[in-house]
C-alpha positions in Angstrom: 0.0 0.0 0.0 1.4 3.4 -0.9 2.1 6.0 1.8 -0.8 8.3 2.5 1.0 11.3 0.9 1.7 9.5 -2.4 0.0 10.9 -5.5 -2.0 8.2 -7.4 -0.4 7.1 -10.7 -1.4 9.2 -13.7 -2.2 12.4 -11.7 -0.2 15.5 -12.6 0.2 17.5 -9.4 1.4 21.0 -10.2 0.6 23.4 -7.3 3.3 25.9 -8.4 1.1 26.7 -11.4 -1.4 28.4 -9.1 0.6 31.6 -9.0 0.3 31.7 -12.8 -3.4 30.8 -13.0 -4.3 33.3 -10.2 -2.4 36.3 -11.7 -4.4 39.5 -11.7 -4.4 42.4 -14.2 -4.6 42.3 -17.9 -3.1 39.4 -19.7 -1.6 39.5 -23.1 -1.7 36.4 -25.3 1.7 34.9 -25.1 1.0 32.9 -28.3 0.1 36.0 -30.3 3.2 37.7 -28.9 5.5 34.9 -30.0 3.9 35.0 -33.5 4.3 38.8 -33.7 7.9 38.8 -32.4 8.8 36.4 -35.2 11.5 33.8 -35.7 14.4 36.0 -34.5 12.8 35.9 -31.0 12.3 32.2 -31.0 14.9 31.6 -28.3 13.5 34.3 -26.0 9.9 33.1 -26.6 10.9 29.4 -26.4 9.4 28.6 -29.8 11.0 25.4 -31.0 9.2 24.9 -34.4 7.3 27.0 -36.9 5.1 25.4 -39.5 2.8 27.0 -42.1 -0.2 27.4 -39.8 0.9 26.2 -36.4 4.0 26.4 -34.1 5.4 24.6 -31.1 6.5 26.4 -28.0 7.9 25.2 -24.7 5.7 25.7 -21.6 7.3 28.1 -19.2 5.4 26.4 -16.3 6.0 22.8 -17.3 4.4 19.8 -15.7 7.4 17.7 -16.8 10.7 18.1 -18.7 9.8 18.6 -22.4 6.3 19.9 -21.8 5.4 21.9 -24.9 2.3 23.3 -26.7 1.3 23.1 -30.3 -0.6 26.3 -31.3 -2.3 27.7 -34.4 -1.0 31.1 -35.4 -4.5 32.4 -35.6 -6.1 33.5 -32.3 -9.0 31.1 -32.2 -10.5 29.8 -29.0 -12.6 26.7 -30.0 -12.1 23.6 -32.0 -15.0 24.7 -34.2 -13.0 27.8 -35.3 -10.0 25.7 -36.5 -9.8 25.4 -40.2 -9.4 22.0 -41.8 -5.8 22.8 -42.9 -4.9 24.0 -39.3 -6.5 20.9 -37.8 -4.4 18.6 -40.1 -1.2 20.5 -39.3 -1.9 20.5 -35.5 -2.0 16.7 -35.5 1.0 16.4 -37.8 3.1 18.7 -35.5 1.8 17.0 -32.3 2.9 13.7 -33.8 6.3 15.0 -34.8 6.9 16.6 -31.4 6.2 13.3 -29.7 8.6 11.6 -32.0 11.3 14.2 -31.5 10.9 14.3 -27.8 11.0 10.5 -27.7 14.3 10.5 -29.5 15.7 13.3 -27.4 14.6 12.7 -23.8 13.2 9.2 -24.0 9.9 9.5 -22.1 7.9 6.3 -21.5 4.6 7.9 -22.5 2.8 11.2 -23.2 -0.3 13.1 -22.1 -1.7 15.1 -24.9 -4.6 17.4 -24.3 -6.4 20.7 -24.7 -8.1 22.9 -22.0 -10.9 25.1 -23.5 -12.1 27.8 -21.1 -11.2 28.8 -17.6 -13.4 26.1 -16.1 -11.4 23.5 -17.9 -8.1 24.9 -16.6 -7.1 27.0 -19.6 -4.4 29.5 -18.5 -4.3 31.3 -21.8 -7.9 32.0 -22.6 -9.1 32.5 -26.2 -6.1 31.0 -28.0 -6.5 27.3 -28.5 -3.3 25.2 -27.8 -2.6 21.5 -27.3 -0.3 20.4 -24.5 2.2 17.6 -25.1 3.5 16.4 -21.8 6.2 13.7 -21.7 5.7 11.1 -18.9 7.9 8.6 -17.1 6.8 5.9 -14.7 7.2 7.3 -11.2 7.5 10.9 -12.4 5.2 12.0 -9.6 7.0 11.5 -6.3 7.3 12.7 -2.8 8.8 16.0 -3.8 5.7 16.8 -5.8 3.1 15.3 -3.5 4.5 16.3 -0.1 6.9 19.1 -0.7 4.8 20.9 -3.4 8.0 21.1 -5.4 8.6 19.7 -8.9 12.0 18.8 -10.0 12.6 19.6 -13.6 16.1 18.3 -14.5 16.8 20.5 -17.4 16.5 24.2 -18.1 14.1 25.5 -20.8 17.0 27.2 -22.6 19.0 23.9 -22.8 15.9 21.9 -23.9 15.2 24.6 -26.5 18.7 24.4 -27.8 18.7 20.6 -28.0 15.2 20.3 -29.6 15.7 23.0 -32.2 19.0 21.5 -33.2 17.4 18.1 -33.5 14.5 19.6 -35.6 17.0 21.3 -37.9 18.9 18.0 -38.4 15.6 16.1 -39.3 13.7 18.4 -41.6 10.4 17.1 -43.0 
């Protein structure tokens, strides 16, 4: 029997995200800002891939190492607003990111999902984005469950460097 403080398998416990979700004041759309700033700012904005209609960006508040989001360039908030060509490219890029992350950091699985609306946990309202979260057996441990601390073993800058280098070496 697991200790009483253990998080059940499959639960992503991320209390450090509360500060982000409870921010007050006007919020800018980080995705639109990354699009507007363009490819020369990709390192600063943590964009790792730009396609024709969607891009992939590292999550600054990751649940796990390698947590990224795949986002349409257009500021749309619902699945019904996504064009067929965007929908197709979203899934192509999600698939590619899982392949590239598998080759780079060797996760044992992935959570892939979308939160639409505040009630569903969306932190960036109005701009649809899909989360790609690498998972490992036992990646939720006592540090997360009891200490409210998540150990991310690699900096976003280093992951950005490694993933963009890998993507450049493996063009599609």
